[in-house]
N, C-alpha and C positions, 0 to 999 in steps of 0.2 A: 661704321660701314661693315659689311659682312666679311668674315674671315673663313678661309677654307683650310681644313687640316690636310697636310700633305705627307707628313711622316712624323716619327717620334725618335728622338736621340737622347740616350741616357734617361729615359722616362719623361723627357720634356717634349710636349707637343709642339711641332713646328707648323706655323700657320702662315698663309698668304692672304693679305688683305686684297679686296677687290680693286682698290686703287692701284696696286702694283700690276694686276692683270691688265688693267686698262692702259697703264703707262708703259709696260714692257714693249709693245709694238712700236710706240712712239720713240722710245729709247733706241730700239733696234734700227729704226729709220734714221735717227740722228747720227748714230755711230756709222751706219752704212752709207751715209752721204759722201759724195766725192771729196768735199772739203775736209771732213774729219779723217778720212782714210789718208789723204795726202799729208796732213799734219803729223799724224801718228806714225805713218810709214817712215818719215824722216827720223823721228825719235827712236823707233824700234831699230832702224838700220844702224843708228849711232850706238845703241846699247849692244846689239848683237854682233856688229862688225860685218853683217851680211846685208848688201843692198837689196831692198825690196822692190820688185817690179810693179809699178802702178798699173801697167796694162793688164797684168795677171789679176791684181786685186780688184780691179774695176770692171772686169769683163763679165758680160751677161748678168746672171743672178748672183754672182759671187759677193757683191757688196751687201746684199740682204742676208746671205748666209753668215758673213762676217758680223754684221750687226746683231743678228739673232744670237749667235754663239757668244759674242762679247757681252750682250745684255744679260743673258742667262748666267754667264760666268761671273758677272759683277754681283748678282744677287746671291749666288752661291758663296761668293767671298764675303758678302754682308752676313750671311747666315753663319759662316765660320767665325767672323768677328764677334757676333752675339754669343756663339757657343763658348768663345774665350771668356766672356763675362760670366756665363753660366758655370763653367768649370771652376773658375776662381771662387764664385759664390758658394758652390757646393762643397768646396774644400773647407769652408767655415761652417758647414752644416745648415746653410740657408737653402730653402726650397725655391726652385725656379718654376713658376707656374706655367709659363709658355714663352715661346719666341715668335714674334710676329714680324713678317717682312711686309713693308708697305712702301708707298711712293717716295718717302724721304729716307729709306734705309731699313733699319731693323730696331726692334724693341725687345729686350729681355725683361720679362716681368717677374721681379722677385717678390716673394711673399712679404718681405720687409727689408728695408735698407739698413745695413749695420751702422751703428752710431760710433763705433770705434774707428778713429781716423785712419789707422794703418790698414784695417780691413777694407774700407771703402777705397783707399788708394790702390791696393792690389787689384780689386775688382775692376776699378775704372781703367787701370793701365792694361789689364789683360786683353781687352778687345783690340786696341791699337797694336799691341804686341803681336797678336795673331795676324793682323793685317800686314804688318811688316814681314812676318815669317812667310805668309802666303806670297807676298811680293818677291821675296828673295828666292823662294822655290820656283816661282814663275821665271825669274831671271836666270836661274840655273838651267831650267828647261830650255829657255831661249838660246842660251849659249850652246847647249848640247844638240839642238835640233839641226838637221841638215838644211843646207841652203835651198834645196828643192821644195821644202814644205813651206811655201810662201804664205799660204792662208793661215796655217797653224802658227807660224812665226809671228804674224801680225797679231792674232788673237792673244797668244800667250804674252807677247811683249806689251800689248795694251793692258792686259790684266796686271802685269808686273808694275807698270807705271801707276795705274789706277789704284791699286792696293796701297802703294806707298803714299799717294796723294790722300787717299781715304784716311790713313792713319794720321797724317799730318793735320788734315782738316778737323778730325775729331778731337785733336789735342788743343784746339783753340779754347781758351778759358770761358766758353759760352755755356754756362749752366742752363739746362741739365745735360749738355753733351759731355763726353768723357773728360775733356779738358776742364770743364766747369766742375765736375765732381772731384777731379784731382785738386783743383783750387780749394774746394770746400774742405777736403780732407786735410790739406796742409794748413788751412786757417783754423780747423778744429783742433789742431795740436795744442794751441794755447788759448783758445776761445771756447765758450759754450757752443754746443752744436747748433742751436737756433740762431745765435749771432753769426756763426760761420755761414749758415745757409742764407741768411738775409744778405750778407755781403756778396756771396757768390751769385745770388739771384739778381742783385743790382748790376753786377758786371754782365751777367747773361742778358739782362734787359738792354744794356748798352749795346751789346753785340747784335741783338735783335733789331734795334734801330739801324745799326750799320748795315746789316743784311738787307733791310727794307730799302734804304737809300741806294745801295749798290744795285739792288734788284730793279728799282724804278729806272735808274740811269742806264742800266744795261738791258732793260726790257726782259728780265729773267723772272718768269712766274715761279720757278722753283725756289729762288732766293726769297721771294716774297712769301711763299708758303712756309719756308724754313723760318723766316722771321716771325710769322704768326705762331708757329709751333713753339719756338724757343721762348717767346714772350709769355705765352699762355702756360707752358709747362713750368717755367721758372717761377712765375707768380703763384701758380697753384701749389707747387711743392713748398715754396716759402711759407704760404699760409698754413699748409698742412703741418709742417714742422713746428710752426708757432703754436698752433692749437694743441699738438701733442705735448709740447713743453708745458703749456698751461694746465693740462690735465694729467701730467705725469704723477704717478703714484696714487691716483684716485681710481676707485672702482665705480661701476655704474650704480652700486648701492649708495655710495657717498653722494652721488649727484641726484638720485631719484627724489621725487616729491615726498614730503613728509606724509606719514600715515593719516594725518588729520585732513589732508587735501582731498577729501572724498565727498561724494554726494550720492544719495540713494537713487536707484534706477526709477522708482515710482514718483520721484519729485517732479513738480511741474517746471516748465520752462521759466516761469516767473520766479519760482524759488531759486532756480539756477542763476538768474540775473541778479537777484538780491545777494546771493552768496558771492558772486564775482565782485560786486561792488564792496561788500563788507570785507572780504579777504584780500581784495586787490590781486586776484589771480584770473587768468584768462583760460585756464584749463583745469579740469578735475578728473580724478579717477572715479568711475561709476561703480557702486557696490550693490550687491543684492544678497541679502542674508549674511553680510559680513565678508563676502568674497568679491574681489575686484573682477568685473565682467566687461569693462569697456572704458573708453575715454570720451569726454565731451569737451569741446572748445568753443570759444566765442564765435568762431566762424561757422559752427554747426547750426546756429539759430539766427544769425545776423539778418538773413534774407526772409525770415518768417513774418507773416502778417500778424496783426494783433489777435485775430481769431485763432490762428494756428498756435500762437504762443499760449493761449488759454487752453487749447484742446490737447496739445502734445505733452508728452512726458519726456524726461531725460532719456529713458530707454529708447524712445522713438528716434532720437538724434545721435546717440552715442556710436562711436566707432569700435568695432570688436575685432576686425581682421588686422591685428598689429603684430609686429615681431615680438619675440619673447627672449629675454636675456637672463643668464644666471647672475646672481647678485655679485659674484666675485669677478665678473668680466671687467677687463680694463676699460676705463671710461672712454678713452680715445677710440679703442676698437669698437665699442658700442656706438659711438657717434658715427664712425665710418659705416657700420652696418645699418644704422638708421638712414643715412644718406643713400646707401645702395638700395635699400627697400623703398626709398622715397616716401617714408612714413613721417608723420608729425610727432609720434610718440610710440612707446613700446612698453610691454609688461616686464617687470623685474621680479623674478622668483627668488625669494630669500628666506632665511630661517623664521622671520616674523610674518611670513605670508607674501602675497603678491602686491607689489606697488607699481607705480607708473613713472616713467622718465620721459620728459618731453624736450624739445629743442630749447624751450625757455629755461628748463632746468640746467642744460649744458651752458647756456649763455650766462646764467646767474653764477654758476660755479666758476667759469672762466673770468668773469668780472671780479669776483671775490679774490681770485688768485692775482689778478692785476693789482688790486688795491692793497692786499696784505703781503704780496710777494710770492714768488714761485721758485721752483728749483733752478730756473735759469733767468737771468735779468733781461729786461726788454727796454 
């Protein structure tokens, strides 16, 4: 869904997802409802020692002013929470690409996650620590405010409670939430990173199921949405780390197809079919005058009629608009770039000329790593 840039902090673009813009009025209405104000007025009165007057808080348009101020304050607090993660990451020289606020909170997008357990631990704890700090600052303001500032007392007190609850909830060991990343960091002290990720992801999946059950029983769409997010993100990151471990230490040149896996652009489709059967390959680099100019796969001619197969050449079918990688590029980074480009193959520029790397090449390389062993056990 679309994101809107609102400001930049420390060179980090802060964005608001359209889901939050849709949800904010709903959240303001929920907070401003009479029931919510009555519940939190009692809590804030206890914390501040100043009784809040419900007749003042619920008079006229005041509930909607309270709801709007509290809703905006909540997501300012979430932004500060994510800036805590960002600050800790930048201390270790990690680049933070953006912070996005959306319906379930915020996401600080790091260029890469550190594999050192102590660094991940600090980064994961930094967000909840900021939320606790914001909660304590709001509590201090609550105590200092005069009893006559009833509306401000309520909003500041609500934010104090909510920030502390936010910190506690984020510390649940539900990977990839903050608590789940703390769990992975602690597991990674004595285990391989991929193994620690797999265990943390399983715990996160268990929490996703728990959120879903509670969401159904309590008729809470937000918990159901959170369950889907946690399940998908935990599974996705676990797979990503497993792939990175299998490709660890390899460059894209190590994975690329051999120089012999080529076919001339002027070859007929029938020649291509014969080569595929003979070499047991489903894709070839296409050359012209010794230079690689494209890629052709089995899918490029599968739907052709017999007449088209006889008339067309490989040049008529080949793909030429493909990503281009340097030979020294890390294999996992190349795989990510290939997925981002939604391409089936890419050109690899190396000292021996241009070669081609395909998804099948990555699959073959990872299968070999599984069979002969890799840097991390599975």
